[in-house]
C-alpha positions as CSV (number, residue, x, y, z in Angstrom):
1,M,-4.9,3.7,126.5
2,S,-8.9,5.3,126.8
3,E,-10.2,6.3,129.3
4,T,-13.0,4.0,128.7
5,F,-11.2,0.8,129.9
6,D,-10.2,-0.3,133.2
7,Q,-6.4,-1.4,132.5
8,A,-6.1,-2.9,136.2
9,L,-8.8,-5.5,135.5
10,L,-7.8,-5.8,131.9
11,S,-4.3,-6.6,132.8
12,K,-5.6,-9.0,135.8
13,Y,-7.7,-11.2,133.8
14,F,-4.8,-11.4,130.9
15,N,-2.3,-12.7,132.9
16,L,-4.8,-15.2,134.5
17,C,-6.0,-16.3,131.0
18,V,-2.6,-16.8,129.7
19,K,-1.8,-18.6,132.9
20,G,-4.9,-20.7,132.3
21,Y,-3.9,-21.6,128.7
22,H,-0.4,-22.6,129.8
23,M,-1.4,-24.9,131.9
24,L,-2.9,-27.1,129.9
25,N,-0.7,-26.2,126.1
26,T,2.7,-25.3,125.0
27,D,2.1,-23.8,121.6
28,P,1.9,-20.0,121.8
29,I,-1.8,-17.9,121.9
30,K,-2.1,-17.0,118.6
31,E,-5.0,-16.9,115.2
32,A,-8.7,-18.0,116.7
33,V,-7.4,-18.8,120.1
34,W,-6.5,-15.0,120.8
35,E,-9.8,-14.3,120.0
36,S,-11.4,-16.8,122.7
37,I,-9.3,-15.5,124.7
38,N,-9.6,-11.6,124.8
39,S,-13.4,-12.7,124.6
40,L,-13.0,-14.2,128.3
41,V,-10.8,-11.5,129.6
42,F,-13.3,-8.9,128.4
43,K,-16.1,-10.6,129.8
44,Y,-14.3,-11.0,133.7
45,S,-13.7,-6.9,133.5
46,G,-17.0,-6.3,133.0
47,I,-17.3,-5.6,129.2
48,Q,-20.6,-7.6,127.8
49,V,-19.4,-9.4,124.5
50,V,-22.2,-8.9,122.1
51,T,-20.7,-11.2,119.2
52,Q,-17.9,-13.1,118.7
53,A,-16.5,-14.2,114.9
54,C,-15.3,-17.5,116.6
55,G,-12.7,-17.8,114.4
56,S,-14.1,-16.8,111.4
57,H,-11.9,-15.6,108.9
58,N,-14.3,-13.3,107.2
59,P,-12.7,-9.9,107.4
60,G,-13.4,-6.8,109.8
61,C,-15.0,-7.3,113.2
62,D,-13.8,-10.3,115.2
63,I,-15.3,-9.4,119.0
64,E,-18.1,-6.4,119.5
65,T,-19.0,-5.7,123.1
66,D,-20.4,-2.7,124.7
67,K,-17.2,-0.7,124.6
68,G,-16.3,-0.6,120.8
69,K,-15.5,-3.4,118.1
70,F,-12.6,-5.5,117.8
71,S,-10.1,-7.0,115.4
72,N,-7.9,-9.6,116.7
73,K,-4.5,-10.3,115.1
74,S,-1.9,-12.1,116.8
75,A,2.1,-11.6,115.8
76,K,5.5,-12.1,116.8
77,Y,8.1,-9.2,117.4
78,E,11.0,-8.8,115.4
79,A,14.6,-9.2,116.4
80,N,14.9,-7.3,119.6
81,G,11.2,-6.0,119.8
82,S,11.6,-3.3,117.1
83,G,8.5,-3.8,115.3
84,F,6.1,-6.6,113.9
85,A,3.9,-7.4,111.1
86,I,-0.1,-8.1,111.0
87,S,-2.2,-9.2,107.8
88,S,-5.1,-7.5,107.0
89,Y,-7.5,-7.5,104.7
90,R,-8.0,-9.5,101.0
91,L,-8.0,-7.4,98.1
92,T,-8.4,-9.1,95.2
93,A,-11.5,-7.2,94.2
94,V,-9.6,-4.4,93.4
95,T,-6.3,-5.6,92.9
96,N,-4.3,-8.7,91.9
97,A,-2.1,-9.9,88.8
98,E,-4.3,-9.2,85.8
99,N,-5.7,-6.0,87.2
100,P,-3.6,-4.1,89.2
101,G,-6.2,-1.3,89.8
102,N,-6.0,2.1,90.7
103,L,-4.9,3.3,93.9
104,E,-7.9,5.3,95.0
105,E,-10.1,2.2,94.1
106,I,-7.8,0.2,96.7
107,F,-7.4,3.3,99.0
108,Q,-11.4,3.6,99.3
109,E,-11.3,-0.2,99.7
110,I,-8.7,-0.8,103.1
111,N,-10.7,2.1,104.7
112,K,-14.3,1.1,103.7
113,R,-13.5,-2.6,105.2
114,K,-12.6,-1.4,108.7
115,N,-15.9,-1.6,110.6
116,F,-14.2,-1.9,113.9
117,D,-12.6,0.5,116.7
118,Y,-9.7,-1.2,117.5
119,Y,-6.9,-3.8,116.4
120,S,-6.5,-6.1,119.6
121,V,-3.0,-7.5,119.4
122,I,-1.2,-10.5,121.1
123,L,2.6,-9.9,120.7
124,R,4.7,-12.6,121.5
125,E,8.6,-12.6,121.7
126,D,10.3,-15.9,122.6
127,N,12.5,-15.9,125.9
128,K,16.2,-17.3,126.2
129,N,15.1,-20.1,128.5
130,G,12.3,-20.8,127.0
131,G,8.5,-20.2,126.9
132,F,6.7,-16.4,125.7
133,K,6.6,-13.0,126.5
134,Y,3.4,-11.6,125.6
135,D,2.2,-8.1,125.2
136,W,-1.7,-6.9,124.2
137,Y,-1.9,-3.9,122.5
138,M,-5.4,-2.2,121.9
139,I,-4.9,0.3,119.1
140,P,-7.2,2.7,117.5
141,S,-8.5,1.6,114.2
142,D,-7.9,5.4,112.9
143,Y,-4.3,5.3,113.7
144,G,-1.9,6.8,111.9
145,P,0.2,3.6,109.8
146,F,-3.6,2.4,109.6
147,N,-4.6,5.1,106.9
148,P,-3.2,4.2,103.6
149,Y,-3.8,7.8,102.1
150,N,-0.7,8.7,104.7
151,F,2.3,7.0,102.4
152,V,3.3,7.3,99.2
153,W,2.6,3.9,97.1
154,V,4.7,2.2,94.3
155,P,4.3,-0.9,92.0
156,T,6.0,-3.8,93.4
157,I,8.2,-5.1,90.5
158,G,9.3,-9.1,90.2
159,K,13.1,-9.9,90.0
160,R,13.2,-12.9,89.5
161,G,11.5,-16.3,87.5
162,K,8.3,-15.7,85.8
163,N,7.7,-12.6,87.0
164,T,10.9,-10.4,86.3
165,G,10.1,-7.3,85.1
166,K,6.0,-7.8,86.2
167,Q,3.9,-6.1,88.7
168,V,3.5,-8.5,91.7
169,G,2.3,-6.0,94.4
170,W,2.1,-2.3,95.8
171,N,4.2,-1.2,98.5
172,T,5.3,2.0,100.3
173,T,7.8,4.0,100.0
174,S,7.8,7.1,102.4
175,N,5.0,7.9,104.8
176,I,3.9,11.6,104.6
177,N,3.6,12.4,108.1
178,E,6.6,10.8,109.5
179,L,4.6,7.5,110.5
180,N,6.8,4.7,112.0
181,G,5.1,2.1,109.7
182,S,4.5,0.7,106.1
183,M,2.0,-1.4,104.0
184,S,2.3,-3.9,101.2
185,I,-0.4,-5.8,99.2
186,T,1.4,-9.0,97.7
187,F,-0.6,-10.4,94.3
188,S,0.6,-14.2,95.3
189,M,-0.9,-13.8,98.6
190,S,-4.4,-13.2,97.4
191,S,-3.1,-9.7,97.7
192,Q,-3.4,-9.6,100.8
193,L,-2.7,-6.2,103.0
194,W,0.2,-6.4,105.3
195,I,0.6,-3.6,108.0
196,N,4.2,-3.5,109.2
197,L,4.8,-1.3,112.7
198,K,7.6,-0.1,114.6
199,V,7.7,-0.4,118.5
200,T,8.1,3.7,119.4
201,E,7.4,5.3,122.4
202,E,4.3,6.2,121.0
203,M,3.4,2.8,120.4
204,K,3.8,1.6,123.8
205,Q,0.9,3.7,124.9
206,F,-0.9,1.4,123.5
207,I,-0.1,-1.4,125.7
208,V,-2.8,-2.9,127.7
209,A,-1.1,-5.6,129.7
210,S,2.4,-8.2,129.8
211,A,2.3,-11.8,130.8
212,T,4.9,-14.5,130.5
213,Y,5.0,-18.3,130.2
214,D,8.3,-20.0,131.2
215,G,8.0,-22.6,129.3
216,H,7.3,-25.4,131.4
217,A,5.2,-28.6,130.5
218,P,1.9,-28.2,131.2
219,Q,0.5,-29.2,134.6
220,I,-2.7,-31.0,133.6
221,D,-4.1,-32.5,130.4
222,Y,-7.3,-32.8,128.9
223,V,-8.4,-36.4,130.0
224,T,-7.1,-35.4,133.4
225,L,-9.2,-32.3,133.2
226,A,-12.2,-34.1,132.0
227,Q,-12.3,-36.6,133.8
228,N,-12.0,-34.3,137.7
229,S,-15.0,-32.5,136.6
């Protein structure tokens, strides 16, 4: 991880936030909850949070700090922790079922939207006895698998129903620089870009911290918390 960050502090407060959240909740940490927790971790680690999107669905930067800008993502590990997928921008302006567009414009649009320095991703894995294991990744936005130019793209052709034989999106068949990842765009999902990443030794260098929740019932609820405040 970059020397810009104090990993020990980030790990300490990430673990405390996970513990505090699960004192009240059994649901996994994801989506807007992760954005709020991530901001709190930064704050207690001495990183100034300048702006926060607060759950907005607008693409791009979610948290701006004095150490950089972050796009928050949450996902679940694939089987055996081999990889994960994160959703990104909706690209209907440049590619859709009526107008698939051209790849150069699509690539330019993807990279133009990247107004942040890091993907801040919380990944979870279900524990066999209940609860979750979390890993927090801070991945530079210029990491190779995030660049569409690093892949070979082909149309995705429908194989059933009314879309048989029609283009229903785009996908990557191979990559140019032996990257451990892939990308796809699906028209029926508002032409959303999906990024698939493999958990390699190189990828593991971006893990900031890990934490676990044992699945036990919350120790307190909102009413009790309010009454005791």
